[in-house]
C-alpha positions in Angstrom: -17.9 9.4 16.3 -14.6 9.0 14.9 -13.8 6.2 12.6 -12.2 2.9 13.8 -8.3 3.2 14.2 -6.3 0.1 15.2 -3.3 1.2 17.4 -0.9 -1.3 16.2 -1.8 -0.8 12.5 1.9 0.3 12.0 3.2 -2.9 13.6 0.7 -5.0 11.6 2.0 -3.4 8.3 5.7 -3.7 9.3 5.2 -7.4 10.2 3.1 -7.9 6.8 6.0 -6.5 4.9 8.6 -8.3 6.6 6.6 -11.5 5.8 6.3 -10.7 2.3 10.1 -10.0 2.1 10.8 -13.2 3.7 8.5 -15.1 1.3 10.5 -13.5 -1.5 13.7 -14.6 0.1 12.5 -18.2 0.6 11.5 -18.3 -3.2 14.8 -17.1 -4.2 16.4 -19.7 -2.0 14.2 -22.4 -3.6 15.1 -21.3 -7.0 18.9 -21.4 -6.1 18.5 -25.0 -4.8 16.7 -25.9 -8.1 19.6 -24.4 -10.0 22.2 -26.3 -7.9 20.5 -29.5 -8.4 20.3 -29.1 -12.0 24.0 -28.5 -11.9 24.5 -31.6 -10.2 22.6 -33.3 -12.6 24.7 -32.0 -15.3 28.1 -33.0 -13.6 26.7 -36.7 -13.0 25.6 -36.6 -16.5 29.0 -35.7 -17.8 30.7 -38.1 -15.3 28.7 -40.7 -16.9 29.5 -39.8 -20.4 33.2 -39.6 -19.4 33.0 -43.2 -17.9 31.3 -44.4 -21.0 34.1 -43.1 -23.2 36.7 -44.5 -20.8 35.4 -47.9 -21.3 35.4 -47.6 -24.9 38.8 -46.2 -25.0 40.1 -49.0 -22.8 39.4 -51.6 -25.6 42.4 -50.2 -27.6 45.8 -49.4 -26.6 46.2 -46.3 -24.4 49.0 -44.0 -23.8 49.8 -43.1 -20.1 48.9 -39.5 -20.8 45.3 -40.4 -22.0 44.9 -42.6 -18.8 46.0 -40.1 -16.5 43.9 -37.5 -18.4 40.9 -39.5 -18.0 41.7 -40.3 -14.4 42.2 -36.5 -13.5 39.0 -35.6 -15.2 36.9 -38.2 -13.5 38.5 -37.3 -10.2 37.7 -33.6 -11.0 34.1 -34.5 -11.7 33.6 -36.6 -8.2 35.1 -33.7 -6.5 32.7 -31.3 -8.1 29.7 -33.7 -7.5 30.7 -34.1 -3.9 31.0 -30.2 -3.5 27.7 -29.7 -5.2 26.0 -32.1 -2.9 27.6 -30.3 0.2 26.2 -27.1 -1.3 23.0 -28.5 -1.7 22.8 -29.7 1.7 23.7 -26.3 3.0 21.2 -24.8 1.1 18.5 -27.2 2.0 19.1 -26.6 5.8 19.0 -22.8 5.1 15.6 -23.3 3.2 14.3 -25.2 6.4 15.5 -22.4 8.8 14.0 -19.8 6.4 10.6 -21.9 6.3 10.6 -22.0 10.1 11.3 -18.2 10.2 8.4 -17.5 7.6 6.1 -19.7 9.8 6.8 -17.7 12.9 6.4 -14.4 11.3 2.9 -15.4 9.9 1.9 -16.6 13.2 2.6 -13.1 14.7 0.9 -11.4 11.9 -2.2 -13.5 12.4 -2.1 -12.7 15.8 -2.3 -9.1 15.3 -4.9 -9.6 12.5 -7.1 -11.3 15.1 -6.5 -8.7 17.7 -7.5 -5.8 14.9 -10.6 -8.0 14.2 -11.7 -8.2 18.0 -11.0 -4.4 18.6 -13.1 -3.8 15.4 -16.0 -6.0 16.8 -15.9 -4.2 20.1 -15.6 -0.8 18.3 -18.9 -1.8 16.3 -20.5 -2.9 19.2 -19.8 0.2 21.1 -21.0 2.2 18.2 -24.2 0.3 18.0 -24.7 0.6 21.7 -24.4 4.4 21.4 -26.6 4.7 18.4 -29.1 2.5 20.3 -29.0 5.0 23.3 -29.4 8.0 21.2 -32.3 6.5 19.5 -33.8 5.5 22.8 -33.3 9.2 24.0 -35.0 10.6 20.8 -37.7 8.2 21.4 -38.2 9.1 25.1 -38.1 12.9 24.3 -40.8 12.4 21.6 -42.8 10.5 24.1 -42.3 13.1 26.7 -43.2 16.0 24.5 -46.4 14.2 22.9 -47.6 13.2 26.6 -47.2 16.8 27.5 -49.3 17.8 24.7 -51.9 15.2 25.3 -51.2 13.3 21.8 -49.7 10.0 22.1 -49.2 9.2 18.2 -45.6 8.7 17.4 
């Protein structure tokens, strides 16, 4: 009898490969979010440092150019932190969508794996049944042959 062959093996392999690729994309996206959050932390830290410098400098007399310079730099940092937060929000939404996609892919693969297991069990059961039939036939032939000879030892 031929060995077990799952008819949807290529589909299962394809789905497994796609799931692995999706998992890698998800990991890359998580690294990207981590990097963007780290950048935001740096921006906020720089903003705090500039504000602390601003408070120190305000105690003395300041030229309008210095005041304008601090204000422009602080406004620049506020815009960067806002943009960074927006980017992180977009990436977070993308991450959630990619997680849902990975979950769906995983479910599809598990369905195929369960189908493969069921078919393998059916194959094994059929194989055992045929083997038992063969053994029964051999036993029956021995019995008939021994009976014809007049000997009943098996």
